[in-house]
N, C-alpha and C positions, 0 to 999 in steps of 0.2 A: 066147262073148262077141264081140259085133260091134265092128268097128273104126270109129271116126269118120273121116270124110273129112278129108284134109289141109286146112289153112286156105286160104281163097281170098285173093286179093290185098287185098281190103278188110279182111279179118280180120288179115292180116299187118301192114297199115298201122296198124290199131287197136292191135295188140300193141306195135308200136314206139312209138307216141305215148304210150300208157298207161305203158309202161316208162320212157320219158323223163320222165314226170310223177312217177315214183317209186312207181308201183303195184307190188305184189308179183306174181310169176307166178301165185300162187293167186287173187288178186283179179282179175287179167286173165282167167284161165281161166274164172272164174265169170261175168264180164261177157260174154265172147264165146261161151261154151258149148263150150269145148275143155278138155282135161285139163291139169293143172298141168305134166306132163312135156312135152306137146306145145308149150306156150308156151315153156318153157325151151329146148327143142330148136330151135324156129324163131327165138327171139331170138338164139341163138348162131350162126345161119347168116347172117352179115353180108352175104354176096354177094346174098342174096335182096333186100335193100333197095337194091341198085343198079339193079333193074329200073325203067325209066322210068315205067311205070304205077303201080307201088308208090310210087315217089317222089312222083308227082302226088297220089296218095291220101293219103300222109302229110302233104303240105303242106295239102291241103284239111281234113283232120281237125285238124291243128295250128291252122289259121286259125280253125276253129270253136271249139276249146278256148280259144284266146286271147280270142276274143270273149266267151265265157262267163266267163272269169276276170276280164276287165275289168269285166264287168257285176257279178260277185260283189263285187269290190273297191269299185265305186261304191255298191252297195247297203249294204255294210258301213260305208263312210264316212257315208252318209246316215243309217244307223241310229245311229251314234255321235252325230251331231248331234241326232237326235230324242230319244235317251236323255238327253243333256245338257240339252236344253230342258225335258224332263219332270222332270228331277231324279231319274231312275230309271236310273242308270248300271249296266250290266253290262259294264263295260269289258273285263274279261279275255276273255269269250267273243267280244265283237265285234272286239276287236283281234286275237285269235287267228284268227278267220275272215278278216279283212282280210290278216293276215300270211301265212296259208296260200295265199290266192289270189295274193298277190304272189310268193311263192316258186315256186309252180307256174307262174306266168306267165313268170318268168325262165327256168325250165327249158325251157318250150316255145319260148321265144325263143332258145334255145341260149346263154343267158347263165348262167354259173355263179353260184350263190349264195355260193361260197367267197370271192369277191373283194369282198364287202360289208365295209365298215369297221365291224367289230363295236363297237369303242369309240365311234365316232361315232354309230352306231345307238343304243347304250345311252344315250349322252348326250342324243341327240335325243328318245328315248322318255321319259327322265326329265323333260326340259323340257316335253314335251307333257303328261305326267301332272301336273306342277306347275301348268301352266295350267288343266288340268281341275279340279284341287283348288281353285285360286283361284276359278274360275267357280262351282263348287258352293258354296264358302264365301260368295261374294258373293250368290248367289241365296238362300241360307239367311238371310243378314243382312237382305236386302231383305224377305223374308217375315216375319222377326221384327219388323222396324221397322213393317211394315204391321199386324201383330198388336198392337204396342204403341200405335200411333196409334189403333187402333180401340177400345182399352181406356181411353183418357184421358178 
């Protein structure tokens, strides 16, 4: 059985960022082509991540991930608006996508999601859902009125 080479600095940086994003060691191993045990081993060697080159690579990868996550969040918000305008809301899937990108973005930015005011978030989401329901009802009423006018 041949041994795989130790991870290079770029792979170490990828391991760290993916781990910070909440990916499992198995998922990280699959992505970078190393074994699950190798990923666990190197994630536990904290001093490796003090290397200036590895730190620089981590910051580069983090910046790219942040850019991607901002883009995903923007696309999810845009899609919510499109679905509302079309009257074809699949809100759970779209909000879940947007929420996941937000959570991952906070992790990459080194901001814990633990300090989010859950009660305030739930209240805010309820208010947003109420507004969405109102918008859908209004649109349905307008369509019904158009239908009634056409039948007079």
